[in-house]
MMTF fields as JSON, N, C-alpha, C and O atoms, coordinates in Angstrom:
{
  "mmtfVersion": "1.0.0",
  "mmtfProducer": "UNKNOWN",
  "numBonds": 319,
  "numAtoms": 320,
  "numGroups": 80,
  "numChains": 1,
  "numModels": 1,
  "chainsPerModel": [1],
  "groupsPerChain": [80],
  "chainIdList": ["A"],
  "bondAtomList": [4, 2, 8, 6, 12, 10, 16, 14, 20, 18, 24, 22, 28, 26, 32, 30, 36, 34, 40, 38, 44, 42, 48, 46, 52, 50, 56, 54, 60, 58, 64, 62, 68, 66, 72, 70, 76, 74, 80, 78, 84, 82, 88, 86, 92, 90, 96, 94, 100, 98, 104, 102, 108, 106, 112, 110, 116, 114, 120, 118, 124, 122, 128, 126, 132, 130, 136, 134, 140, 138, 144, 142, 148, 146, 152, 150, 156, 154, 160, 158, 164, 162, 168, 166, 172, 170, 176, 174, 180, 178, 184, 182, 188, 186, 192, 190, 196, 194, 200, 198, 204, 202, 208, 206, 212, 210, 216, 214, 220, 218, 224, 222, 228, 226, 232, 230, 236, 234, 240, 238, 244, 242, 248, 246, 252, 250, 256, 254, 260, 258, 264, 262, 268, 266, 272, 270, 276, 274, 280, 278, 284, 282, 288, 286, 292, 290, 296, 294, 300, 298, 304, 302, 308, 306, 312, 310, 316, 314],
  "bondOrderList": [1, 1, 1, 1, 1, 1, 1, 1, 1, 1, 1, 1, 1, 1, 1, 1, 1, 1, 1, 1, 1, 1, 1, 1, 1, 1, 1, 1, 1, 1, 1, 1, 1, 1, 1, 1, 1, 1, 1, 1, 1, 1, 1, 1, 1, 1, 1, 1, 1, 1, 1, 1, 1, 1, 1, 1, 1, 1, 1, 1, 1, 1, 1, 1, 1, 1, 1, 1, 1, 1, 1, 1, 1, 1, 1, 1, 1, 1, 1],
  "groupList": [{"groupName": "MET", "atomNameList": ["N", "CA", "C", "O"], "elementList": ["N", "C", "C", "O"], "formalChargeList": [0, 0, 0, 0], "bondAtomList": [1, 0, 2, 1, 3, 2], "bondOrderList": [1, 1, 2], "singleLetterCode": "M", "chemCompType": "L-PEPTIDE LINKING"}, {"groupName": "LYS", "atomNameList": ["N", "CA", "C", "O"], "elementList": ["N", "C", "C", "O"], "formalChargeList": [0, 0, 0, 0], "bondAtomList": [1, 0, 2, 1, 3, 2], "bondOrderList": [1, 1, 2], "singleLetterCode": "K", "chemCompType": "L-PEPTIDE LINKING"}, {"groupName": "ILE", "atomNameList": ["N", "CA", "C", "O"], "elementList": ["N", "C", "C", "O"], "formalChargeList": [0, 0, 0, 0], "bondAtomList": [1, 0, 2, 1, 3, 2], "bondOrderList": [1, 1, 2], "singleLetterCode": "I", "chemCompType": "L-PEPTIDE LINKING"}, {"groupName": "GLN", "atomNameList": ["N", "CA", "C", "O"], "elementList": ["N", "C", "C", "O"], "formalChargeList": [0, 0, 0, 0], "bondAtomList": [1, 0, 2, 1, 3, 2], "bondOrderList": [1, 1, 2], "singleLetterCode": "Q", "chemCompType": "L-PEPTIDE LINKING"}, {"groupName": "LEU", "atomNameList": ["N", "CA", "C", "O"], "elementList": ["N", "C", "C", "O"], "formalChargeList": [0, 0, 0, 0], "bondAtomList": [1, 0, 2, 1, 3, 2], "bondOrderList": [1, 1, 2], "singleLetterCode": "L", "chemCompType": "L-PEPTIDE LINKING"}, {"groupName": "SER", "atomNameList": ["N", "CA", "C", "O"], "elementList": ["N", "C", "C", "O"], "formalChargeList": [0, 0, 0, 0], "bondAtomList": [1, 0, 2, 1, 3, 2], "bondOrderList": [1, 1, 2], "singleLetterCode": "S", "chemCompType": "L-PEPTIDE LINKING"}, {"groupName": "PHE", "atomNameList": ["N", "CA", "C", "O"], "elementList": ["N", "C", "C", "O"], "formalChargeList": [0, 0, 0, 0], "bondAtomList": [1, 0, 2, 1, 3, 2], "bondOrderList": [1, 1, 2], "singleLetterCode": "F", "chemCompType": "L-PEPTIDE LINKING"}, {"groupName": "ALA", "atomNameList": ["N", "CA", "C", "O"], "elementList": ["N", "C", "C", "O"], "formalChargeList": [0, 0, 0, 0], "bondAtomList": [1, 0, 2, 1, 3, 2], "bondOrderList": [1, 1, 2], "singleLetterCode": "A", "chemCompType": "L-PEPTIDE LINKING"}, {"groupName": "GLU", "atomNameList": ["N", "CA", "C", "O"], "elementList": ["N", "C", "C", "O"], "formalChargeList": [0, 0, 0, 0], "bondAtomList": [1, 0, 2, 1, 3, 2], "bondOrderList": [1, 1, 2], "singleLetterCode": "E", "chemCompType": "L-PEPTIDE LINKING"}, {"groupName": "PRO", "atomNameList": ["N", "CA", "C", "O"], "elementList": ["N", "C", "C", "O"], "formalChargeList": [0, 0, 0, 0], "bondAtomList": [1, 0, 2, 1, 3, 2], "bondOrderList": [1, 1, 2], "singleLetterCode": "P", "chemCompType": "L-PEPTIDE LINKING"}, {"groupName": "ASP", "atomNameList": ["N", "CA", "C", "O"], "elementList": ["N", "C", "C", "O"], "formalChargeList": [0, 0, 0, 0], "bondAtomList": [1, 0, 2, 1, 3, 2], "bondOrderList": [1, 1, 2], "singleLetterCode": "D", "chemCompType": "L-PEPTIDE LINKING"}, {"groupName": "GLY", "atomNameList": ["N", "CA", "C", "O"], "elementList": ["N", "C", "C", "O"], "formalChargeList": [0, 0, 0, 0], "bondAtomList": [1, 0, 2, 1, 3, 2], "bondOrderList": [1, 1, 2], "singleLetterCode": "G", "chemCompType": "PEPTIDE LINKING"}, {"groupName": "ASN", "atomNameList": ["N", "CA", "C", "O"], "elementList": ["N", "C", "C", "O"], "formalChargeList": [0, 0, 0, 0], "bondAtomList": [1, 0, 2, 1, 3, 2], "bondOrderList": [1, 1, 2], "singleLetterCode": "N", "chemCompType": "L-PEPTIDE LINKING"}, {"groupName": "THR", "atomNameList": ["N", "CA", "C", "O"], "elementList": ["N", "C", "C", "O"], "formalChargeList": [0, 0, 0, 0], "bondAtomList": [1, 0, 2, 1, 3, 2], "bondOrderList": [1, 1, 2], "singleLetterCode": "T", "chemCompType": "L-PEPTIDE LINKING"}, {"groupName": "VAL", "atomNameList": ["N", "CA", "C", "O"], "elementList": ["N", "C", "C", "O"], "formalChargeList": [0, 0, 0, 0], "bondAtomList": [1, 0, 2, 1, 3, 2], "bondOrderList": [1, 1, 2], "singleLetterCode": "V", "chemCompType": "L-PEPTIDE LINKING"}, {"groupName": "TYR", "atomNameList": ["N", "CA", "C", "O"], "elementList": ["N", "C", "C", "O"], "formalChargeList": [0, 0, 0, 0], "bondAtomList": [1, 0, 2, 1, 3, 2], "bondOrderList": [1, 1, 2], "singleLetterCode": "Y", "chemCompType": "L-PEPTIDE LINKING"}, {"groupName": "ARG", "atomNameList": ["N", "CA", "C", "O"], "elementList": ["N", "C", "C", "O"], "formalChargeList": [0, 0, 0, 0], "bondAtomList": [1, 0, 2, 1, 3, 2], "bondOrderList": [1, 1, 2], "singleLetterCode": "R", "chemCompType": "L-PEPTIDE LINKING"}],
  "groupTypeList": [0, 1, 2, 3, 4, 4, 5, 6, 7, 7, 4, 1, 8, 6, 6, 9, 5, 1, 3, 10, 4, 5, 4, 8, 11, 2, 12, 13, 14, 5, 10, 4, 1, 5, 15, 4, 4, 11, 4, 1, 9, 10, 7, 8, 1, 4, 2, 1, 2, 5, 16, 2, 5, 14, 12, 3, 13, 2, 5, 1, 10, 5, 10, 4, 2, 13, 8, 11, 7, 2, 14, 7, 4, 4, 9, 9, 5, 5, 11, 11],
  "groupIdList": [1, 2, 3, 4, 5, 6, 7, 8, 9, 10, 11, 12, 13, 14, 15, 16, 17, 18, 19, 20, 21, 22, 23, 24, 25, 26, 27, 28, 29, 30, 31, 32, 33, 34, 35, 36, 37, 38, 39, 40, 41, 42, 43, 44, 45, 46, 47, 48, 49, 50, 51, 52, 53, 54, 55, 56, 57, 58, 59, 60, 61, 62, 63, 64, 65, 66, 67, 68, 69, 70, 71, 72, 73, 74, 75, 76, 77, 78, 79, 80],
  "secStructList": [7, 3, 3, 3, 3, 3, 7, 7, 4, 4, 4, 4, 4, 6, 1, 7, 1, 3, 3, 3, 3, 3, 7, 1, 1, 7, 7, 5, 2, 2, 2, 2, 2, 2, 2, 2, 2, 2, 2, 7, 4, 4, 4, 6, 6, 4, 4, 4, 6, 7, 3, 3, 3, 3, 6, 6, 3, 3, 3, 7, 6, 6, 7, 5, 7, 7, 6, 6, 3, 3, 3, 3, 3, 3, 7, 7, 7, 7, 7, 7],
  "xCoordList": [60.525, 60.512, 59.382, 59.353, 58.495, 57.635, 57.812, 58.521, 57.485, 57.691, 56.581, 55.888, 56.505, 55.617, 56.542, 57.587, 56.419, 56.773, 56.079, 54.914, 56.124, 56.001, 56.527, 57.735, 55.638, 56.197, 55.83, 54.719, 56.839, 56.194, 56.318, 57.291, 55.806, 55.79, 56.204, 55.568, 57.15, 56.597, 57.082, 56.969, 57.597, 57.34, 56.238, 56.084, 55.458, 54.05, 53.33, 52.301, 54.063, 54.024, 54.168, 53.673, 54.822, 55.797, 55.285, 55.018, 55.018, 54.521, 53.107, 52.958, 52.431, 51.217, 51.993, 53.192, 51.23, 51.763, 51.767, 52.672, 51.152, 51.612, 51.286, 50.201, 52.323, 52.001, 53.04, 54.233, 52.181, 53.137, 53.569, 52.729, 54.741, 55.241, 56.014, 56.564, 55.95, 56.733, 58.019, 57.857, 59.026, 60.111, 61.337, 61.156, 62.264, 63.088, 64.077, 64.015, 65.127, 66.529, 66.784, 67.849, 65.791, 65.943, 66.617, 65.902, 68.228, 68.602, 68.803, 68.233, 69.319, 70.014, 68.974, 68.021, 69.349, 68.653, 69.006, 68.245, 70.411, 70.782, 69.802, 69.395, 69.584, 69.236, 67.417, 66.995, 66.765, 65.542, 65.721, 64.789, 66.722, 66.717, 66.76, 66.308, 67.25, 67.44, 66.379, 66.159, 65.409, 64.269, 63.302, 62.793, 63.085, 62.226, 62.484, 61.601, 63.817, 64.296, 63.49, 62.773, 63.862, 63.008, 61.876, 61.51, 61.12, 59.689, 59.107, 57.982, 60.029, 59.632, 61.19, 61.784, 61.761, 63.012, 62.963, 63.976, 61.617, 61.795, 61.834, 62.001, 61.664, 61.667, 63.209, 63.59, 64.008, 65.441, 66.327, 66.949, 66.152, 66.878, 66.142, 66.961, 64.973, 64.521, 65.163, 66.325, 64.788, 65.23, 66.708, 66.95, 67.75, 68.748, 69.188, 70.396, 68.395, 68.528, 67.584, 67.887, 66.766, 66.435, 66.614, 67.377, 66.098, 66.836, 65.954, 64.943, 66.347, 65.209, 65.691, 66.734, 64.551, 64.172, 63.823, 62.899, 64.274, 64.163, 63.878, 64.706, 62.358, 62.314, 62.215, 62.595, 61.712, 62.192, 63.691, 63.979, 64.487, 65.891, 66.475, 66.457, 67.156, 67.7, 68.841, 69.797, 68.355, 69.542, 70.536, 70.313, 71.828, 72.908, 72.206, 71.273, 72.897, 72.597, 73.023, 72.765, 74.079, 74.568, 73.646, 73.934, 72.604, 72.014, 71.098, 70.741, 70.933, 70.159, 68.494, 68.187, 67.635, 66.428, 65.481, 65.299, 65.24, 64.364, 63.106, 62.508, 62.662, 61.338, 60.166, 60.173, 59.299, 58.173, 58.872, 58.42, 60.083, 60.431, 59.248, 58.73, 59.318, 58.349, 59.758, 60.887, 59.549, 60.632, 59.863, 58.936, 60.384, 59.775, 61.06, 62.225, 60.487, 61.261, 61.109, 60.076, 62.423, 62.007, 62.555, 63.666, 62.124, 62.053, 63.118, 63.165, 63.68, 64.118, 62.978, 62.27, 62.976, 61.695, 62.159, 63.328, 61.513, 61.482, 60.394, 59.298, 60.426, 59.451, 59.246, 60.338, 58.452, 58.542, 57.621, 57.724],
  "yCoordList": [-75.941, -75.864, -76.851, -78.027, -76.231, -76.807, -77.706, -77.171, -78.726, -78.853, -79.847, -80.225, -80.157, -80.939, -82.341, -82.053, -83.604, -84.631, -85.21, -85.153, -85.859, -86.905, -88.125, -88.321, -89.033, -90.445, -91.305, -91.299, -91.867, -92.854, -94.197, -94.87, -94.408, -96.258, -97.042, -96.736, -98.006, -99.075, -98.087, -98.641, -96.634, -96.037, -95.876, -95.989, -95.591, -95.141, -96.42, -96.308, -97.606, -98.912, -98.443, -99.012, -97.391, -97.033, -95.445, -95.226, -94.229, -93.106, -92.789, -93.407, -92.005, -91.136, -90.95, -91.01, -90.542, -90.474, -89.008, -88.484, -88.26, -86.622, -86.326, -86.376, -86.052, -85.284, -83.651, -83.426, -82.897, -82.171, -82.322, -82.779, -82.022, -81.999, -80.8, -79.89, -80.988, -79.842, -80.364, -81.569, -80.128, -80.749, -79.791, -78.584, -80.041, -79.363, -79.871, -81.088, -79.318, -79.609, -80.413, -80.764, -80.48, -80.997, -80.095, -79.166, -80.171, -78.852, -79.84, -79.386, -80.858, -81.695, -82.878, -83.369, -83.115, -84.248, -85.575, -86.458, -85.429, -86.495, -86.782, -87.899, -85.759, -85.268, -86.071, -86.931, -85.458, -85.976, -87.829, -88.499, -88.394, -89.644, -90.378, -91.493, -89.708, -90.477, -89.96, -90.57, -89.037, -88.612, -89.829, -90.476, -90.098, -91.291, -92.263, -92.948, -92.806, -94.11, -94.303, -95.216, -93.362, -93.324, -93.785, -94.881, -93.098, -93.477, -94.691, -95.114, -95.361, -96.322, -97.211, -97.25, -97.883, -99.104, -99.614, -99.754, -100.299, -101.372, -100.742, -101.33, -99.615, -98.861, -98.677, -98.378, -99.036, -98.848, -98.839, -97.885, -100.357, -100.777, -99.825, -99.428, -99.336, -98.624, -97.519, -97.327, -96.951, -95.488, -95.191, -93.984, -95.983, -96.15, -96.137, -95.951, -96.317, -96.415, -95.613, -95.394, -95.175, -94.333, -92.307, -91.546, -91.989, -90.342, -89.743, -90.332, -88.349, -87.328, -85.924, -85.443, -85.724, -84.431, -83.218, -83.427, -82.091, -80.991, -80.158, -80.052, -79.289, -78.709, -78.948, -78.042, -80.149, -80.797, -80.976, -81.119, -80.983, -81.109, -82.215, -82.178, -83.507, -84.435, -83.723, -82.974, -84.235, -83.519, -84.684, -85.892, -83.994, -85.143, -84.915, -84.143, -85.834, -85.968, -84.34, -83.874, -83.973, -83.308, -81.941, -81.087, -81.698, -80.391, -80.1, -80.96, -78.872, -77.977, -78.377, -78.782, -78.017, -77.922, -76.774, -76.59, -76.441, -74.819, -75.091, -76.1, -74.05, -73.611, -73.972, -73.087, -74.734, -74.802, -75.389, -75.131, -76.276, -76.829, -78.493, -79.149, -78.528, -79.974, -81.027, -80.639, -81.971, -83.337, -84.113, -84.285, -85.112, -86.576, -87.261, -86.87, -88.465, -89.841, -90.473, -90.43, -91.147, -91.878, -92.724, -92.622, -93.942, -95.764, -95.638, -94.79, -96.666, -96.946, -97.89, -98.712, -97.498, -98.682, -99.235, -99.07, -99.636, -100.673, -100.479, -100.285, -100.482, -100.799, -101.428, -101.811, -101.642, -101.851, -101.189, -101.388],
  "zCoordList": [123.731, 122.098, 121.804, 122.168, 121.125, 119.975, 118.862, 118.01, 118.58, 116.739, 116.642, 117.586, 115.631, 114.61, 114.344, 113.761, 114.596, 114.37, 113.453, 113.849, 112.221, 111.315, 111.174, 111.047, 111.189, 111.411, 109.783, 109.254, 109.325, 108.154, 107.93, 108.27, 107.631, 107.213, 108.447, 109.455, 108.595, 109.617, 111.232, 112.325, 111.112, 112.233, 112.972, 114.189, 112.088, 112.744, 113.564, 114.229, 113.381, 114.491, 115.614, 116.587, 115.719, 117.424, 117.409, 118.591, 116.648, 117.081, 115.943, 114.889, 116.304, 115.334, 114.736, 115.009, 113.282, 112.042, 112.273, 111.624, 112.893, 113.348, 114.823, 115.402, 115.208, 116.243, 116.985, 116.784, 117.713, 118.032, 119.401, 120.176, 119.868, 120.724, 121.385, 120.764, 123.07, 123.883, 124.098, 124.288, 124.156, 124.055, 125.237, 125.083, 126.117, 127.034, 126.69, 126.511, 126.499, 126.499, 124.79, 124.283, 124.392, 122.9, 121.897, 121.521, 121.204, 120.554, 119.38, 118.389, 119.164, 117.942, 117.38, 117.985, 116.329, 115.824, 116.687, 117.082, 116.852, 117.947, 119.369, 119.688, 119.981, 121.171, 121.176, 121.949, 120.144, 119.314, 119.252, 119.697, 118.788, 118.714, 120.149, 120.409, 120.8, 122.408, 122.855, 123.902, 122.664, 123.331, 122.969, 123.883, 121.813, 121.346, 121.649, 122.166, 121.48, 121.883, 123.71, 124.12, 124.263, 125.816, 125.411, 125.833, 124.558, 124.835, 124.041, 124.311, 122.865, 122.597, 122.538, 121.461, 123.731, 123.027, 122.281, 121.595, 121.881, 120.741, 119.225, 118.156, 119.441, 117.989, 117.347, 116.216, 118.75, 118.622, 117.122, 116.655, 116.476, 115.382, 114.4, 113.57, 114.194, 113.003, 113.565, 113.208, 114.159, 114.311, 114.221, 114.221, 114.146, 114.016, 112.813, 112.666, 111.712, 110.339, 109.793, 108.62, 110.049, 109.799, 109.07, 109.665, 108.274, 107.856, 108.798, 109.18, 109.288, 109.826, 108.744, 108.299, 108.691, 108.104, 108.898, 109.684, 108.91, 109.478, 108.394, 107.489, 108.348, 107.777, 106.431, 105.69, 105.851, 104.251, 103.935, 102.747, 104.671, 104.654, 105.487, 106.717, 104.569, 105.27, 106.398, 106.197, 107.488, 108.337, 108.948, 108.865, 109.661, 110.588, 111.817, 112.04, 112.695, 114.053, 115.248, 116.358, 113.579, 114.497, 114.486, 115.325, 113.624, 112.918, 114.506, 115.311, 114.568, 115.453, 114.704, 113.583, 116.0, 115.337, 116.494, 117.697, 115.682, 116.286, 116.417, 116.043, 117.027, 117.576, 116.617, 115.761, 116.389, 115.302, 114.217, 113.102, 114.301, 112.919, 113.055, 113.959, 111.527, 111.084, 111.221, 110.919, 111.57, 111.852, 111.855, 112.646, 110.279, 110.049, 110.235, 110.151, 110.527, 110.816, 109.425, 108.757, 109.017, 107.319, 107.24, 106.72, 107.672, 107.844, 106.177, 105.286, 106.364, 105.078, 104.381, 104.964, 102.694, 102.831, 101.045, 100.695, 100.415, 99.156, 98.214, 98.74, 97.263, 96.381, 95.05, 94.631, 94.363, 92.923, 91.984, 90.774]
}
């Protein structure tokens, strides 16, 4: 399955801001999180508290990721 992965804010320290991925055996948001943790274990704390959107909809860990999806990693942020 091919997806586009977008990373924002502090997650850009670990992953490119935009990348195309070809994934095997990744079906859910939870699967993707596990895959990303395997790539960058140092990002664990940030990934665990980040929201994930699939095709511009905030998703739960159990939600499916489909072929061609645009997935965004959205860490918490604050501003003023």
